[in-house]
LUMFI-926958 format. One record per residue (C-alpha): residue number from 1; x, y, z; residue in one letter. Coordinates in steps of 0.001 Angstrom, whole numbers, m for minus. Layout:
N
@num = NUM&px = X&py = Y&pz = Z&residu = a .
...
***
This chain:
181
@num = 1&px = 47&py = 289&pz = m407&residu = m .
@num = 2&px = 1342&py = 3231&pz = m1251&residu = n .
@num = 3&px = 216&py = 6129&pz = 282&residu = l .
@num = 4&px = 1851&py = 9625&pz = m549&residu = n .
@num = 5&px = 1084&py = 12957&pz = 1317&residu = l .
@num = 6&px = m1627&py = 13859&pz = m1277&residu = s .
@num = 7&px = m3628&py = 10800&pz = m208&residu = q .
@num = 8&px = m3196&py = 11001&pz = 3291&residu = f .
@num = 9&px = m4900&py = 14188&pz = 3521&residu = n .
@num = 10&px = m7743&py = 13359&pz = 1923&residu = q .
@num = 11&px = m7803&py = 10673&pz = 4357&residu = l .
@num = 12&px = m10721&py = 11291&pz = 7170&residu = s .
@num = 13&px = m9135&py = 12524&pz = 10660&residu = q .
@num = 14&px = m10015&py = 9318&pz = 12354&residu = r .
@num = 15&px = m8501&py = 7461&pz = 9436&residu = e .
@num = 16&px = m5038&py = 9836&pz = 9642&residu = r .
@num = 17&px = m4840&py = 8805&pz = 13887&residu = l .
@num = 18&px = m5408&py = 5395&pz = 13438&residu = t .
@num = 19&px = m3280&py = 4976&pz = 10773&residu = l .
@num = 20&px = m143&py = 7130&pz = 12788&residu = l .
@num = 21&px = m1454&py = 5313&pz = 15973&residu = a .
@num = 22&px = m697&py = 1926&pz = 13820&residu = g .
@num = 23&px = 3061&py = 3599&pz = 12896&residu = a .
@num = 24&px = 3515&py = 4489&pz = 16350&residu = v .
@num = 25&px = 2780&py = 927&pz = 17642&residu = i .
@num = 26&px = 5076&py = m812&pz = 14906&residu = v .
@num = 27&px = 7889&py = 1702&pz = 15663&residu = v .
@num = 28&px = 7388&py = 1172&pz = 19516&residu = v .
@num = 29&px = 7326&py = m2985&pz = 19002&residu = l .
@num = 30&px = 10152&py = m2747&pz = 16398&residu = l .
@num = 31&px = 12335&py = m581&pz = 18923&residu = f .
@num = 32&px = 11436&py = m3232&pz = 21975&residu = l .
@num = 33&px = 11742&py = m6755&pz = 19942&residu = f .
@num = 34&px = 14391&py = m5227&pz = 17757&residu = g .
@num = 35&px = 17190&py = m3154&pz = 20407&residu = i .
@num = 36&px = 15581&py = m3357&pz = 24362&residu = v .
@num = 37&px = 14982&py = m7091&pz = 24352&residu = a .
@num = 38&px = 18390&py = m7559&pz = 22431&residu = p .
@num = 39&px = 20202&py = m5541&pz = 24930&residu = y .
@num = 40&px = 18465&py = m7232&pz = 27738&residu = r .
@num = 41&px = 19223&py = m10444&pz = 26959&residu = a .
@num = 42&px = 22750&py = m9725&pz = 26014&residu = t .
@num = 43&px = 22922&py = m7770&pz = 29446&residu = l .
@num = 44&px = 21426&py = m11451&pz = 31620&residu = k .
@num = 45&px = 24412&py = m13279&pz = 29726&residu = r .
@num = 46&px = 26581&py = m10893&pz = 30498&residu = l .
@num = 47&px = 25537&py = m10836&pz = 34573&residu = d .
@num = 48&px = 25642&py = m14589&pz = 34677&residu = t .
@num = 49&px = 28934&py = m14720&pz = 33262&residu = k .
@num = 50&px = 30249&py = m12338&pz = 35877&residu = i .
@num = 51&px = 28508&py = m14508&pz = 38299&residu = a .
@num = 52&px = 30388&py = m17354&pz = 37129&residu = s .
@num = 53&px = 33879&py = m15774&pz = 37233&residu = r .
@num = 54&px = 33032&py = m14348&pz = 40462&residu = q .
@num = 55&px = 32599&py = m17815&pz = 41708&residu = r .
@num = 56&px = 35773&py = m18863&pz = 39851&residu = q .
@num = 57&px = 37774&py = m16215&pz = 41382&residu = l .
@num = 58&px = 36829&py = m17394&pz = 44724&residu = t .
@num = 59&px = 38089&py = m20828&pz = 44007&residu = e .
@num = 60&px = 41052&py = m19868&pz = 42510&residu = v .
@num = 61&px = 41731&py = m17975&pz = 45887&residu = r .
@num = 62&px = 40901&py = m20511&pz = 48205&residu = q .
@num = 63&px = 43276&py = m23205&pz = 45846&residu = l .
@num = 64&px = 45742&py = m20339&pz = 46431&residu = g .
@num = 65&px = 45789&py = m20700&pz = 50068&residu = q .
@num = 66&px = 44848&py = m24139&pz = 49931&residu = e .
@num = 67&px = 48445&py = m24015&pz = 48258&residu = y .
@num = 68&px = 50294&py = m22030&pz = 50302&residu = k .
@num = 69&px = 48942&py = m24543&pz = 53624&residu = q .
@num = 70&px = 50541&py = m27403&pz = 51092&residu = l .
@num = 71&px = 53793&py = m25651&pz = 50418&residu = k .
@num = 72&px = 54217&py = m24734&pz = 54245&residu = q .
@num = 73&px = 53673&py = m28080&pz = 55584&residu = q .
@num = 74&px = 55928&py = m29684&pz = 52934&residu = l .
@num = 75&px = 58536&py = m27051&pz = 53882&residu = a .
@num = 76&px = 58035&py = m28345&pz = 57754&residu = a .
@num = 77&px = 58570&py = m31798&pz = 56699&residu = s .
@num = 78&px = 61522&py = m31028&pz = 54637&residu = e .
@num = 79&px = 63084&py = m29164&pz = 57717&residu = r .
@num = 80&px = 61998&py = m32533&pz = 59783&residu = r .
@num = 81&px = 63379&py = m34515&pz = 57483&residu = l .
@num = 82&px = 66761&py = m32456&pz = 57413&residu = a .
@num = 83&px = 67249&py = m32239&pz = 61112&residu = s .
@num = 84&px = 66036&py = m36274&pz = 61441&residu = g .
@num = 85&px = 69752&py = m36809&pz = 60460&residu = g .
@num = 86&px = 70541&py = m39038&pz = 63512&residu = d .
@num = 87&px = 67805&py = m39897&pz = 64863&residu = f .
@num = 88&px = 67523&py = m43600&pz = 65629&residu = s .
@num = 89&px = 63612&py = m44847&pz = 65329&residu = l .
@num = 90&px = 64080&py = m47690&pz = 67620&residu = l .
@num = 91&px = 65881&py = m46145&pz = 70550&residu = s .
@num = 92&px = 63470&py = m43560&pz = 70497&residu = f .
@num = 93&px = 60244&py = m45501&pz = 70379&residu = v .
@num = 94&px = 61839&py = m47580&pz = 73084&residu = e .
@num = 95&px = 62637&py = m44586&pz = 75480&residu = a .
@num = 96&px = 59104&py = m43205&pz = 74792&residu = t .
@num = 97&px = 57423&py = m46038&pz = 75654&residu = s .
@num = 98&px = 59101&py = m46607&pz = 78389&residu = i .
@num = 99&px = 58791&py = m43531&pz = 79584&residu = r .
@num = 100&px = 55373&py = m43698&pz = 79306&residu = l .
@num = 101&px = 54020&py = m47065&pz = 79821&residu = a .
@num = 102&px = 56881&py = m48636&pz = 81813&residu = g .
@num = 103&px = 59330&py = m51193&pz = 81331&residu = r .
@num = 104&px = 56903&py = m53786&pz = 82700&residu = d .
@num = 105&px = 54295&py = m53135&pz = 80104&residu = n .
@num = 106&px = 56878&py = m53342&pz = 76980&residu = l .
@num = 107&px = 56768&py = m56504&pz = 76090&residu = t .
@num = 108&px = 58457&py = m56719&pz = 72989&residu = s .
@num = 109&px = 59866&py = m54745&pz = 70252&residu = m .
@num = 110&px = 60136&py = m56194&pz = 66551&residu = r .
@num = 111&px = 62073&py = m54218&pz = 63891&residu = p .
@num = 112&px = 60327&py = m54577&pz = 60577&residu = q .
@num = 113&px = 62693&py = m55031&pz = 57854&residu = p .
@num = 114&px = 63511&py = m51642&pz = 55805&residu = t .
@num = 115&px = 61708&py = m50608&pz = 52988&residu = a .
@num = 116&px = 62146&py = m48056&pz = 49761&residu = t .
@num = 117&px = 59504&py = m45795&pz = 49322&residu = i .
@num = 118&px = 59211&py = m43574&pz = 46080&residu = e .
@num = 119&px = 63211&py = m41724&pz = 47100&residu = g .
@num = 120&px = 62843&py = m42321&pz = 50958&residu = f .
@num = 121&px = 63494&py = m45293&pz = 53060&residu = r .
@num = 122&px = 61432&py = m46491&pz = 55641&residu = e .
@num = 123&px = 62518&py = m47310&pz = 59019&residu = e .
@num = 124&px = 59497&py = m49612&pz = 60365&residu = a .
@num = 125&px = 59504&py = m51037&pz = 64259&residu = v .
@num = 126&px = 56509&py = m53121&pz = 65943&residu = e .
@num = 127&px = 55878&py = m52410&pz = 69411&residu = v .
@num = 128&px = 53589&py = m54639&pz = 72413&residu = k .
@num = 129&px = 52419&py = m52880&pz = 75371&residu = l .
@num = 130&px = 50033&py = m54717&pz = 77486&residu = e .
@num = 131&px = 47965&py = m53352&pz = 80648&residu = k .
@num = 132&px = 48513&py = m49813&pz = 79769&residu = i .
@num = 133&px = 45714&py = m47262&pz = 79949&residu = r .
@num = 134&px = 44167&py = m45166&pz = 77448&residu = l .
@num = 135&px = 45831&py = m42040&pz = 78298&residu = n .
@num = 136&px = 49304&py = m43639&pz = 78156&residu = q .
@num = 137&px = 48624&py = m44725&pz = 74597&residu = l .
@num = 138&px = 46928&py = m40829&pz = 73651&residu = i .
@num = 139&px = 50446&py = m39600&pz = 74926&residu = q .
@num = 140&px = 52544&py = m42234&pz = 72778&residu = l .
@num = 141&px = 50554&py = m41520&pz = 69602&residu = l .
@num = 142&px = 50863&py = m37977&pz = 70450&residu = f .
@num = 143&px = 54711&py = m38066&pz = 71228&residu = v .
@num = 144&px = 55321&py = m39799&pz = 67880&residu = a .
@num = 145&px = 53174&py = m37372&pz = 65809&residu = d .
@num = 146&px = 55362&py = m33860&pz = 67487&residu = t .
@num = 147&px = 58885&py = m36499&pz = 66850&residu = a .
@num = 148&px = 61654&py = m34774&pz = 65972&residu = p .
@num = 149&px = 61981&py = m36847&pz = 62740&residu = a .
@num = 150&px = 59066&py = m37403&pz = 60261&residu = p .
@num = 151&px = 57127&py = m40483&pz = 61645&residu = m .
@num = 152&px = 53703&py = m42282&pz = 61473&residu = l .
@num = 153&px = 51343&py = m44827&pz = 62914&residu = v .
@num = 154&px = 51389&py = m47657&pz = 60577&residu = k .
@num = 155&px = 49106&py = m49764&pz = 62226&residu = t .
@num = 156&px = 47515&py = m49960&pz = 65420&residu = l .
@num = 157&px = 45486&py = m53107&pz = 67187&residu = r .
@num = 158&px = 43854&py = m51939&pz = 70355&residu = i .
@num = 159&px = 42272&py = m55259&pz = 72639&residu = k .
@num = 160&px = 40711&py = m54632&pz = 76067&residu = p .
@num = 161&px = 41702&py = m57184&pz = 78841&residu = r .
@num = 162&px = 39512&py = m59829&pz = 80031&residu = f .
@num = 163&px = 40980&py = m59481&pz = 83978&residu = d .
@num = 164&px = 40515&py = m55287&pz = 83874&residu = d .
@num = 165&px = 38582&py = m53436&pz = 81328&residu = r .
@num = 166&px = 40171&py = m50396&pz = 81821&residu = n .
@num = 167&px = 43772&py = m51555&pz = 80870&residu = l .
@num = 168&px = 44579&py = m52330&pz = 77188&residu = l .
@num = 169&px = 46704&py = m54965&pz = 74707&residu = d .
@num = 170&px = 47980&py = m52404&pz = 71889&residu = v .
@num = 171&px = 50385&py = m53306&pz = 69208&residu = v .
@num = 172&px = 51742&py = m50245&pz = 67248&residu = v .
@num = 173&px = 53855&py = m50222&pz = 64604&residu = t .
@num = 174&px = 55885&py = m47046&pz = 63957&residu = f .
@num = 175&px = 57535&py = m45950&pz = 60833&residu = a .
@num = 176&px = 59768&py = m43414&pz = 60088&residu = s .
@num = 177&px = 61176&py = m41902&pz = 56766&residu = y .
@num = 178&px = 64602&py = m40689&pz = 55613&residu = r .
@num = 179&px = 65988&py = m39743&pz = 51816&residu = r .
@num = 180&px = 67678&py = m42498&pz = 50367&residu = n .
@num = 181&px = 71274&py = m41100&pz = 49704&residu = p .
***
C-alpha cells in the first residue's frame, strides 16, 4: 500500500489517527524487539558470566590459600627430614614407651625390614604393650606425631583386657622416613 502526502491528506481525521497510531505501534514494537529485548538478553548473559567468573575467582583464591598451606607443610616436613639425621627410630620408640608405659608393660619390640618407597627409606618397628591405660596410649601417639623426625603410625591394634576392662593390650607399628642417599 503506497500512500503519498496527498492521499494522506484526503483521509478523514479518524483514519489518519488510526494510521498514525498503527505506525507508532509498529515503531515501538520494532524498538522493543529490535533493540531493548536483545540488549536485556545480552545484559542477562553478561550478568551470568560475571557471577560465574566471580565464583571461579573465589575458587582460585581458595586454591591459592590451600597451595600456600601445603607449601608451608612441605617446607616443615623438609626441615624435619633434614633435622632427623641422627634420629634412631628404635631407641626413640623404646625410650618413649618405657617413659610413658613402663618397662614392665613393654613386652616386645620388633624392627621391621627396611623398605624403599619413592626415594625414601622407611624404617619401622612393631611395639607390643600390655596393661596400659588409654591416656598412656594417647600420650604415646602424640609423642610419635611430634617426634623430631617424620614419623607415623602404620598399624594400631587395641584390645581391652579381660581381667581389667580399663587396661588395654596394644600392638602398634611406628614408621620413620629418611631420604635415600
